[in-house]
N, CA, C and O of each residue as an XYZ file, in Angstrom:
768
protein
N      29.210     43.043    -80.628
C      29.308     42.346    -79.363
C      30.781     42.265    -78.982
O      31.647     42.000    -79.815
N      31.036     42.499    -77.706
C      32.382     42.338    -77.160
C      32.365     41.153    -76.208
O      31.391     40.940    -75.487
N      33.443     40.387    -76.208
C      33.540     39.229    -75.331
C      34.826     39.328    -74.526
O      35.871     39.701    -75.059
N      34.750     38.995    -73.243
C      35.928     39.037    -72.376
C      36.923     37.961    -72.807
O      36.537     36.999    -73.471
N      38.212     38.111    -72.432
C      39.209     37.104    -72.825
C      38.871     35.688    -72.364
O      39.248     34.725    -73.032
N      38.172     35.541    -71.243
C      37.811     34.195    -70.777
C      36.467     33.720    -71.333
O      35.986     32.656    -70.944
N      35.860     34.484    -72.227
C      34.571     34.171    -72.862
C      33.406     34.104    -71.890
O      32.334     33.630    -72.266
N      33.572     34.558    -70.664
C      32.498     34.476    -69.673
C      31.585     35.700    -69.696
O      30.417     35.598    -69.321
N      32.093     36.848    -70.127
C      31.301     38.079    -70.105
C      31.169     38.639    -71.510
O      32.141     38.713    -72.261
N      29.944     39.034    -71.852
C      29.707     39.657    -73.156
C      28.994     40.989    -72.954
O      28.228     41.169    -72.007
N      29.262     41.902    -73.855
C      28.569     43.185    -73.885
C      28.005     43.323    -75.292
O      28.747     43.304    -76.274
N      26.700     43.459    -75.379
C      26.027     43.567    -76.678
C      25.419     44.944    -76.828
O      24.826     45.477    -75.890
N      25.565     45.518    -78.007
C      24.948     46.804    -78.338
C      23.978     46.548    -79.476
O      24.373     46.068    -80.538
N      22.720     46.864    -79.261
C      21.674     46.620    -80.253
C      21.318     47.956    -80.898
O      20.445     48.675    -80.410
N      21.991     48.282    -81.985
C      21.885     49.593    -82.606
C      20.463     49.930    -83.068
O      20.053     51.087    -82.981
N      19.726     48.973    -83.543
C      18.400     49.239    -84.093
C      17.280     49.134    -83.063
O      16.107     49.263    -83.412
N      17.625     48.905    -81.814
C      16.596     48.802    -80.764
C      15.918     50.156    -80.588
O      16.523     51.203    -80.820
N      14.651     50.118    -80.174
C      13.927     51.365    -79.906
C      12.955     51.135    -78.759
O      12.585     50.001    -78.454
N      12.547     52.237    -78.126
C      11.597     52.156    -77.022
C      12.180     51.464    -75.806
O      13.341     51.684    -75.462
N      11.374     50.618    -75.143
C      11.836     49.977    -73.909
C      12.733     48.755    -74.123
O      13.197     48.147    -73.158
N      12.976     48.398    -75.384
C      13.824     47.246    -75.693
C      15.264     47.569    -75.281
O      15.714     48.698    -75.474
N      15.996     46.597    -74.716
C      17.380     46.882    -74.306
C      18.267     47.309    -75.476
O      18.298     46.654    -76.518
N      18.978     48.400    -75.288
C      19.982     48.836    -76.259
C      21.321     48.201    -75.897
O      22.049     47.743    -76.778
N      21.649     48.173    -74.602
C      22.882     47.566    -74.107
C      22.516     46.361    -73.236
O      21.569     46.419    -72.452
N      23.256     45.296    -73.376
C      23.098     44.139    -72.501
C      24.490     43.642    -72.125
O      25.325     43.393    -72.995
N      24.728     43.504    -70.849
C      25.963     42.884    -70.358
C      25.536     41.591    -69.681
O      24.554     41.561    -68.939
N      26.282     40.525    -69.943
C      25.921     39.226    -69.367
C      27.181     38.466    -68.988
O      28.211     38.539    -69.657
N      27.058     37.733    -67.888
C      28.171     36.913    -67.411
C      27.653     35.486    -67.258
O      26.584     35.261    -66.691
N      28.416     34.533    -67.768
C      27.970     33.135    -67.732
C      28.818     32.273    -66.807
O      28.846     31.051    -66.957
N      29.504     32.884    -65.861
C      30.370     32.146    -64.940
C      29.574     31.338    -63.935
O      28.413     31.009    -64.179
N      30.195     31.013    -62.795
C      29.530     30.191    -61.778
C      28.252     30.837    -61.235
O      27.319     30.128    -60.857
N      28.198     32.156    -61.191
C      26.987     32.874    -60.757
C      26.586     33.820    -61.884
O      26.950     34.995    -61.854
N      25.846     33.331    -62.875
C      25.512     34.166    -64.037
C      24.665     35.374    -63.653
O      23.857     35.318    -62.726
N      24.868     36.467    -64.385
C      24.093     37.679    -64.149
C      23.934     38.423    -65.469
O      24.663     38.182    -66.432
N      22.966     39.332    -65.489
C      22.749     40.183    -66.655
C      22.458     41.610    -66.202
O      22.015     41.851    -65.079
N      22.719     42.533    -67.098
C      22.365     43.944    -66.901
C      21.849     44.449    -68.240
O      22.486     44.241    -69.273
N      20.695     45.112    -68.227
C      20.126     45.635    -69.471
C      19.819     47.116    -69.307
O      19.435     47.569    -68.229
N      19.990     47.856    -70.384
C      19.753     49.297    -70.421
C      18.885     49.592    -71.632
O      19.267     49.266    -72.756
N      17.721     50.205    -71.425
C      16.844     50.517    -72.554
C      17.434     51.657    -73.379
O      18.448     52.250    -73.011
N      16.791     51.944    -74.475
C      17.324     52.886    -75.468
C      17.613     54.284    -74.925
O      18.653     54.853    -75.254
N      16.761     54.838    -74.135
C      16.946     56.210    -73.684
C      17.704     56.341    -72.364
O      17.798     57.436    -71.808
N      18.243     55.234    -71.862
C      19.003     55.296    -70.615
C      20.183     56.239    -70.804
O      20.908     56.116    -71.791
N      20.393     57.173    -69.889
C      21.536     58.082    -70.044
C      22.842     57.306    -70.169
O      23.094     56.368    -69.414
N      23.654     57.702    -71.116
C      24.891     56.964    -71.399
C      25.835     56.912    -70.204
O      26.651     55.996    -70.103
N      25.735     57.885    -69.297
C      26.591     57.873    -68.111
C      26.323     56.636    -67.249
O      27.229     56.138    -66.579
N      25.087     56.142    -67.265
C      24.747     54.968    -66.455
C      25.308     53.680    -67.058
O      25.781     52.808    -66.328
N      25.259     53.559    -68.376
C      25.869     52.365    -68.976
C      27.384     52.422    -68.833
O      28.019     51.386    -68.637
N      27.971     53.602    -68.927
C      29.419     53.729    -68.715
C      29.778     53.385    -67.268
O      30.833     52.805    -67.011
N      28.904     53.739    -66.326
C      29.163     53.437    -64.914
C      29.198     51.933    -64.671
O      29.869     51.475    -63.746
N      28.497     51.173    -65.474
C      28.554     49.713    -65.343
C      29.781     49.167    -66.062
O      30.451     48.266    -65.558
N      30.071     49.707    -67.225
C      31.158     49.160    -68.025
C      32.534     49.475    -67.438
O      33.446     48.655    -67.545
N      32.700     50.636    -66.826
C      34.016     51.028    -66.307
C      34.555     50.036    -65.277
O      35.691     49.588    -65.430
N      33.800     49.667    -64.232
C      34.369     48.733    -63.251
C      34.327     47.271    -63.687
O      34.854     46.403    -62.990
N      33.713     46.995    -64.819
C      33.564     45.605    -65.261
C      34.918     44.915    -65.424
O      35.062     43.744    -65.074
N      35.895     45.624    -65.948
C      37.210     45.015    -66.165
C      38.010     44.875    -64.876
O      39.017     44.167    -64.850
N      37.575     45.543    -63.804
C      38.305     45.493    -62.541
C      37.776     44.436    -61.576
O      38.318     44.261    -60.485
N      36.724     43.735    -61.975
C      36.131     42.739    -61.087
C      37.059     41.551    -60.895
O      37.732     41.131    -61.836
N      37.101     41.002    -59.679
C      37.844     39.758    -59.499
C      37.140     38.633    -60.246
O      35.970     38.767    -60.602
N      37.830     37.539    -60.484
C      37.230     36.453    -61.263
C      36.011     35.845    -60.576
O      35.131     35.318    -61.256
N      35.937     35.906    -59.244
C      34.775     35.417    -58.505
C      34.323     36.508    -57.547
O      34.624     36.447    -56.355
N      33.587     37.528    -58.065
C      33.198     38.647    -57.206
C      32.238     38.214    -56.103
O      31.425     37.308    -56.288
N      32.346     38.868    -54.969
C      31.422     38.597    -53.870
C      30.078     39.224    -54.206
O      30.021     40.392    -54.592
N      29.018     38.478    -54.067
C      27.695     39.019    -54.356
C      26.813     39.030    -53.120
O      25.612     39.280    -53.221
N      27.391     38.762    -51.951
C      26.557     38.699    -50.763
C      26.513     40.009    -49.992
O      25.922     40.052    -48.913
N      27.115     41.079    -50.503
C      27.035     42.375    -49.846
C      25.931     43.191    -50.510
O      25.639     43.004    -51.691
N      25.333     44.075    -49.766
C      24.222     44.877    -50.258
C      24.687     46.308    -50.496
O      24.975     47.023    -49.536
N      24.767     46.746    -51.759
C      25.211     48.100    -52.053
C      24.330     49.177    -51.421
O      24.805     50.281    -51.151
N      23.044     48.868    -51.179
C      22.166     49.882    -50.592
C      22.593     50.264    -49.182
O      22.344     51.387    -48.745
N      23.233     49.341    -48.461
C      23.730     49.695    -47.129
C      24.740     50.823    -47.236
O      24.724     51.758    -46.434
N      25.620     50.736    -48.228
C      26.627     51.771    -48.440
C      26.034     53.044    -49.041
O      26.533     54.140    -48.787
N      24.982     52.905    -49.829
C      24.449     54.036    -50.590
C      23.257     54.733    -49.951
O      22.824     55.776    -50.442
N      22.719     54.187    -48.875
C      21.524     54.779    -48.260
C      21.746     56.239    -47.902
O      20.860     57.067    -48.111
N      22.904     56.564    -47.373
C      23.186     57.952    -47.005
C      23.295     58.842    -48.247
O      22.809     59.973    -48.241
N      23.930     58.337    -49.311
C      24.029     59.104    -50.564
C      22.640     59.396    -51.121
O      22.357     60.516    -51.545
N      21.778     58.382    -51.116
C      20.418     58.569    -51.613
C      19.654     59.573    -50.741
O      18.965     60.451    -51.260
N      19.778     59.441    -49.433
C      19.113     60.362    -48.503
C      19.601     61.796    -48.723
O      18.791     62.721    -48.790
N      20.911     61.987    -48.836
C      21.472     63.329    -49.041
C      21.065     63.940    -50.372
O      21.014     65.163    -50.506
N      20.776     63.105    -51.348
C      20.324     63.596    -52.653
C      18.814     63.829    -52.677
O      18.264     64.209    -53.711
N      18.136     63.604    -51.543
C      16.707     63.882    -51.455
C      15.800     62.736    -51.865
O      14.594     62.936    -52.010
N      16.346     61.539    -52.056
C      15.528     60.393    -52.432
C      14.768     59.905    -51.206
O      15.321     59.847    -50.107
N      13.499     59.553    -51.398
C      12.639     59.054    -50.311
C      12.595     57.534    -50.359
O      12.430     56.943    -51.426
N      12.744     56.900    -49.187
C      12.785     55.444    -49.079
C      11.458     54.908    -48.563
O      10.846     55.479    -47.660
N      11.024     53.798    -49.157
C       9.859     53.058    -48.693
C      10.205     51.579    -48.788
O      10.853     51.151    -49.743
N       9.777     50.805    -47.810
C      10.035     49.367    -47.848
C       8.710     48.622    -47.864
O       7.773     48.971    -47.145
N       8.651     47.593    -48.695
C       7.488     46.716    -48.800
C       7.988     45.288    -48.643
O       8.343     44.658    -49.639
N       8.028     44.759    -47.433
C       8.568     43.422    -47.206
C      10.045     43.398    -47.539
O      10.829     44.117    -46.920
N      10.443     42.576    -48.518
C      11.851     42.514    -48.910
C      12.194     43.509    -50.018
O      13.349     43.593    -50.433
N      11.218     44.252    -50.494
C      11.432     45.214    -51.579
C      11.661     46.608    -50.991
O      10.868     47.082    -50.177
N      12.743     47.253    -51.404
C      13.044     48.619    -51.003
C      12.925     49.504    -52.231
O      13.482     49.192    -53.283
N      12.197     50.611    -52.097
C      11.974     51.518    -53.210
C      12.435     52.908    -52.812
O      12.117     53.390    -51.725
N      13.183     53.547    -53.695
C      13.607     54.929    -53.515
C      13.011     55.758    -54.639
O      13.032     55.347    -55.799
N      12.481     56.919    -54.297
C      11.908     57.848    -55.270
C      12.739     59.121    -55.245
O      12.998     59.679    -54.179
N      13.156     59.579    -56.421
C      14.000     60.774    -56.494
C      13.236     62.003    -56.001
O      12.005     62.020    -55.979
N      13.984     63.018    -55.611
C      13.386     64.239    -55.059
C      12.431     64.894    -56.050
O      11.419     65.463    -55.639
N      12.728     64.827    -57.343
C      11.845     65.430    -58.350
C      10.728     64.486    -58.783
O       9.913     64.838    -59.636
N      10.687     63.282    -58.195
C       9.661     62.273    -58.438
C       9.655     61.759    -59.879
O       8.637     61.260    -60.357
N      10.791     61.882    -60.569
C      10.879     61.438    -61.955
C      11.588     60.096    -62.117
O      11.514     59.476    -63.178
N      12.271     59.648    -61.070
C      13.043     58.414    -61.178
C      12.775     57.540    -59.964
O      12.614     58.030    -58.847
N      12.729     56.242    -60.205
C      12.477     55.289    -59.129
C      13.554     54.204    -59.173
O      13.928     53.724    -60.243
N      14.039     53.831    -57.998
C      15.017     52.761    -57.836
C      14.368     51.707    -56.952
O      13.963     52.002    -55.827
N      14.267     50.490    -57.450
C      13.661     49.406    -56.678
C      14.668     48.275    -56.535
O      15.325     47.878    -57.498
N      14.776     47.768    -55.322
C      15.672     46.644    -55.057
C      14.877     45.531    -54.382
O      14.341     45.700    -53.286
N      14.816     44.407    -55.054
C      14.162     43.214    -54.528
C      15.186     42.092    -54.641
O      15.275     41.438    -55.680
N      15.962     41.862    -53.579
C      17.126     40.987    -53.678
C      16.861     39.556    -54.119
O      17.757     38.927    -54.681
N      15.674     39.016    -53.890
C      15.441     37.608    -54.205
C      14.697     37.395    -55.517
O      14.350     36.262    -55.848
N      14.448     38.461    -56.269
C      13.843     38.316    -57.595
C      14.943     38.300    -58.641
O      16.050     38.780    -58.399
N      14.633     37.747    -59.804
C      15.638     37.664    -60.871
C      16.138     39.065    -61.251
O      17.348     39.288    -61.307
N      15.235     40.000    -61.509
C      15.635     41.388    -61.797
C      15.664     42.136    -60.463
O      14.733     42.869    -60.130
N      16.734     41.940    -59.712
C      16.811     42.465    -58.349
C      16.918     43.989    -58.299
O      16.401     44.611    -57.371
N      17.568     44.585    -59.267
C      17.735     46.040    -59.324
C      16.985     46.569    -60.530
O      17.213     46.116    -61.652
N      16.099     47.517    -60.311
C      15.392     48.146    -61.411
C      15.383     49.651    -61.185
O      15.033     50.131    -60.107
N      15.768     50.372    -62.203
C      15.756     51.837    -62.160
C      14.994     52.288    -63.396
O      15.257     51.819    -64.504
N      14.047     53.202    -63.199
C      13.234     53.656    -64.324
C      12.788     55.090    -64.106
O      12.737     55.581    -62.979
N      12.467     55.751    -65.208
C      11.880     57.084    -65.124
C      10.376     56.954    -65.155
O       9.829     55.974    -65.661
N       9.721     57.948    -64.610
C       8.260     58.013    -64.678
C       7.890     59.462    -64.951
O       7.589     60.235    -64.041
N       7.920     59.803    -66.224
C       7.676     61.169    -66.648
C       6.191     61.418    -66.827
O       5.541     60.724    -67.609
N       5.639     62.399    -66.117
C       4.214     62.700    -66.276
C       3.931     63.387    -67.611
O       4.805     64.016    -68.207
N       2.713     63.250    -68.052
C       2.222     63.953    -69.239
C       3.120     63.790    -70.469
O       3.488     64.775    -71.109
N       3.463     62.560    -70.789
C       4.248     62.334    -71.999
C       3.754     61.064    -72.678
O       2.982     60.295    -72.105
N       4.209     60.862    -73.896
C       3.781     59.672    -74.625
C       4.611     58.444    -74.258
O       4.338     57.349    -74.749
N       5.610     58.611    -73.408
C       6.419     57.494    -72.955
C       7.644     57.213    -73.803
O       8.461     56.374    -73.424
N       7.806     57.890    -74.948
C       8.932     57.597    -75.833
C      10.271     57.982    -75.229
O      11.303     57.457    -75.648
N      10.281     58.886    -74.253
C      11.547     59.307    -73.659
C      11.853     58.575    -72.358
O      12.884     58.833    -71.737
N      10.990     57.682    -71.941
C      11.244     56.928    -70.711
C      12.407     55.972    -70.928
O      12.705     55.569    -72.052
N      13.049     55.624    -69.831
C      14.123     54.641    -69.901
C      14.089     53.783    -68.646
O      13.485     54.143    -67.636
N      14.753     52.641    -68.740
C      14.866     51.767    -67.576
C      16.123     50.926    -67.708
O      16.656     50.729    -68.800
N      16.572     50.444    -66.582
C      17.688     49.518    -66.569
C      17.440     48.498    -65.478
O      16.730     48.774    -64.511
N      18.011     47.345    -65.629
C      17.861     46.324    -64.584
C      19.142     45.513    -64.486
O      19.867     45.321    -65.462
N      19.390     45.046    -63.274
C      20.514     44.160    -62.996
C      19.946     42.949    -62.268
O      19.110     43.083    -61.375
N      20.406     41.776    -62.658
C      19.901     40.565    -62.016
C      20.477     40.428    -60.608
O      21.431     41.118    -60.249
N      19.890     39.533    -59.817
C      20.258     39.435    -58.400
C      21.692     39.000    -58.179
O      22.247     39.310    -57.125
N      22.321     38.306    -59.100
C      23.714     37.899    -58.923
C      24.704     38.879    -59.543
O      25.901     38.597    -59.601
N      24.216     40.028    -60.007
C      25.139     41.046    -60.531
C      26.072     41.481    -59.405
O      25.618     41.688    -58.280
N      27.355     41.622    -59.684
C      28.291     42.026    -58.632
C      27.880     43.353    -57.997
O      27.493     44.282    -58.706
N      27.958     43.451    -56.688
C      27.540     44.682    -56.010
C      28.337     45.905    -56.447
O      27.838     47.028    -56.374
N      29.579     45.695    -56.903
C      30.381     46.818    -57.375
C      29.711     47.500    -58.572
O      29.787     48.719    -58.721
N      29.064     46.712    -59.414
C      28.417     47.275    -60.603
C      27.168     48.061    -60.213
O      26.961     49.181    -60.680
N      26.341     47.471    -59.360
C      25.134     48.188    -58.900
C      25.526     49.466    -58.183
O      24.901     50.508    -58.386
N      26.543     49.400    -57.353
C      27.005     50.568    -56.597
C      27.470     51.674    -57.545
O      27.144     52.842    -57.332
N      28.218     51.327    -58.577
C      28.724     52.310    -59.530
C      27.590     52.998    -60.291
O      27.610     54.215    -60.481
N      26.607     52.214    -60.724
C      25.473     52.781    -61.456
C      24.659     53.717    -60.555
O      24.296     54.817    -60.970
N      24.376     53.283    -59.334
C      23.549     54.093    -58.429
C      24.279     55.369    -58.029
O      23.663     56.433    -57.966
N      25.570     55.284    -57.759
C      26.332     56.503    -57.415
C      26.312     57.492    -58.565
O      26.184     58.695    -58.337
N      26.435     57.021    -59.775
C      26.383     57.906    -60.937
C      25.008     58.548    -61.044
O      24.898     59.729    -61.373
N      23.964     57.782    -60.771
C      22.592     58.289    -60.853
C      22.329     59.402    -59.844
O      21.699     60.402    -60.189
N      22.793     59.255    -58.617
C      22.467     60.233    -57.571
C      23.480     61.365    -57.472
O      23.250     62.326    -56.737
N      24.582     61.277    -58.186
C      25.630     62.281    -58.085
C      25.146     63.685    -58.434
O      25.544     64.653    -57.785
N      24.304     63.808    -59.440
C      23.728     65.106    -59.777
C      24.674     66.059    -60.497
O      24.437     67.266    -60.510
N      25.734     65.540    -61.091
C      26.651     66.407    -61.829
C      26.060     66.738    -63.190
O      25.309     65.943    -63.755
N      26.398     67.912    -63.720
C      25.889     68.265    -65.047
C      26.423     67.318    -66.118
O      27.537     66.805    -66.012
N      25.621     67.100    -67.136
C      26.041     66.296    -68.278
C      25.873     67.142    -69.532
O      24.993     67.999    -69.605
N      26.716     66.893    -70.500
C      26.634     67.659    -71.743
C      25.725     66.930    -72.728
O      25.905     65.744    -73.005
N      24.761     67.655    -73.240
C      23.847     67.143    -74.250
C      23.575     68.251    -75.259
O      23.537     69.432    -74.913
N      23.389     67.855    -76.493
C      22.870     68.801    -77.476
C      21.388     68.969    -77.170
O      20.743     68.038    -76.687
N      20.853     70.133    -77.443
C      19.451     70.385    -77.138
C      18.554     69.353    -77.810
O      17.561     68.921    -77.225
N      18.891     68.959    -79.016
C      18.054     67.978    -79.735
C      18.109     66.592    -79.092
O      17.258     65.752    -79.387
N      19.081     66.332    -78.226
C      19.159     65.044    -77.531
C      18.222     64.972    -76.334
O      18.015     63.892    -75.781
N      17.657     66.093    -75.925
C      16.741     66.122    -74.790
C      15.318     66.106    -75.350
O      14.916     67.075    -75.994
N      14.548     65.051    -75.131
C      13.181     65.010    -75.658
C      12.378     66.225    -75.180
O      12.499     66.641    -74.028
N      11.576     66.776    -76.056
C      10.799     67.985    -75.721
C      10.043     67.888    -74.396
O      10.084     68.834    -73.610
N       9.346     66.766    -74.120
C       8.610     66.699    -72.846
C       9.519     66.766    -71.618
O       9.061     67.128    -70.534
N      10.805     66.422    -71.774
C      11.716     66.424    -70.620
C      12.414     67.762    -70.409
O      12.988     67.990    -69.343
N      12.380     68.632    -71.379
C      13.110     69.896    -71.263
C      12.617     70.738    -70.093
O      13.395     71.494    -69.512
N      11.355     70.623    -69.741
C      10.846     71.405    -68.609
C      11.438     70.940    -67.287
O      11.401     71.683    -66.306
N      11.989     69.715    -67.237
C      12.575     69.189    -66.011
C      14.090     69.388    -65.961
O      14.712     69.169    -64.921
N      14.674     69.797    -67.068
C      16.129     69.940    -67.143
C      16.539     71.380    -66.854
O      15.809     72.325    -67.154
N      17.705     71.521    -66.275
C      18.320     72.830    -66.120
C      19.300     72.934    -67.275
O      20.321     72.246    -67.302
N      18.985     73.791    -68.219
C      19.775     73.882    -69.442
C      20.606     75.152    -69.401
O      20.087     76.242    -69.157
N      21.896     75.000    -69.641
C      22.801     76.139    -69.666
C      23.641     76.055    -70.938
O      24.012     74.959    -71.359
N      23.940     77.179    -71.545
C      24.819     77.151    -72.726
C      26.178     76.578    -72.357
O      26.608     76.671    -71.208
N      26.840     75.996    -73.320
C      28.121     75.359    -73.084
C      29.128     76.326    -72.476
O      29.946     75.921    -71.650
N      29.085     77.602    -72.872
C      30.020     78.589    -72.324
C      29.859     78.677    -70.801
O      30.855     78.795    -70.087
N      28.626     78.622    -70.295
C      28.400     78.663    -68.851
C      28.826     77.356    -68.199
O      29.298     77.341    -67.062
N      28.659     76.278    -68.918
C      29.031     74.966    -68.399
C      30.535     74.896    -68.174
O      30.996     74.336    -67.179
N      31.289     75.460    -69.094
C      32.745     75.423    -69.010
C      33.310     76.538    -68.141
O      34.464     76.468    -67.720
N      32.522     77.551    -67.871
C      33.030     78.689    -67.113
C      33.278     79.869    -68.046
O      33.062     79.771    -69.254
N      33.732     80.983    -67.477
C      33.936     82.164    -68.321
C      35.041     81.929    -69.346
O      36.030     81.245    -69.086
N      34.837     82.515    -70.506
C      35.822     82.388    -71.577
C      36.855     83.488    -71.471
O      36.560     84.596    -71.024
N      38.063     83.172    -71.885
C      39.113     84.183    -71.959
C      38.938     84.951    -73.268
O      38.512     84.381    -74.272
N      39.271     86.255    -73.256
C      39.186     86.980    -74.531
C      40.213     86.409    -75.504
O      41.260     85.913    -75.088
N      39.911     86.479    -76.793
C      40.851     85.930    -77.773
C      42.159     86.730    -77.764
O      42.174     87.928    -77.481
N      43.232     86.044    -78.076
C      44.539     86.700    -78.180
C      44.538     87.604    -79.400
O      43.988     87.240    -80.440
N      45.156     88.796    -79.285
C      45.221     89.656    -80.467
C      46.114     89.005    -81.515
O      47.044     88.271    -81.180
N      45.824     89.279    -82.795
C      46.650     88.682    -83.834
C      48.077     89.240    -83.765
O      48.301     90.372    -83.336
N      49.016     88.424    -84.194
C      50.421     88.856    -84.210
C      50.602     89.932    -85.271
O      49.995     89.865    -86.340
N      51.448     90.937    -84.973
C      51.659     91.983    -85.984
C      52.337     91.400    -87.204
O      53.103     90.442    -87.100
N      52.053     91.984    -88.376
C      52.711     91.463    -89.595
C      54.219     91.764    -89.530
O      54.640     92.739    -88.908
N      55.004     90.930    -90.168
C      56.445     91.182    -90.157
C      56.767     92.493    -90.869
O      56.135     92.839    -91.867
N      57.751     93.215    -90.348
C      58.129     94.494    -90.995
C      58.971     94.196    -92.225
O      59.742     93.237    -92.264
N      58.798     95.056    -93.235
C      59.564     94.826    -94.478
C      61.061     95.053    -94.202
O      61.428     95.976    -93.474
N      61.889     94.237    -94.768
C      63.333     94.406    -94.590
C      63.877     95.300    -95.692
O      63.376     95.276    -96.816
N      64.908     96.096    -95.376
C      65.461     97.045    -96.347
C      66.825     96.656    -96.723
O      67.459     97.333    -97.532
C-alpha cells in the first residue's frame, strides 16, 4: 500500500486477488471521498492512466465538470455508440467488446467492463470510479481506453479466448524494420 504525504490518498495492490475482485484500489478520504477499483485482468495501461495524474491533482479538485462532455467526440471518432437511459449514458465500443457506463448520481458513477462472447469469463475485467472521483482521473482513463494505440504483451499474457479479437504482430513489426547488424571489427594486424 502506498499513502500520500497528507495521508488522504492510498493506493493498494492486492497481489493474490483473482477474477473480478479488485487488484488495484485507489481511495481518497478528503472532504469529498472517492474510490477507484480495477479488477485483475484490467489492462495495466488503464491503471497507469489513473495513477499518472493522481500526483498532479490540486488539493481540492473540482468534481462538478463532466468528462464525457469533453470526450464525446473522442468516443464517437473511435466508433463507440452512445445510448442514454434517463441519467445513465452508455457507450459500446465498435467491436462490441467493451462498455462504458456513466451514471453521475450513483456511488459507482463510472463503470467500464468487457463483455467477451463465448468464454468462461476468466479474462473479463472491469473498473469503476465513484461519483466524487476527480474528472481528471476519469478523463485520463477513458482517453487511454479509446486511444487505440498498440500495447506490448507476451502471447501468453493474452487469454486464448481473446486472441481472436486481438491484432497480433511480432515485436520486430511493432518496432519497425530492423537495421542489419554491423560487421565485426577486423582483428588487429600482428606487429613486426
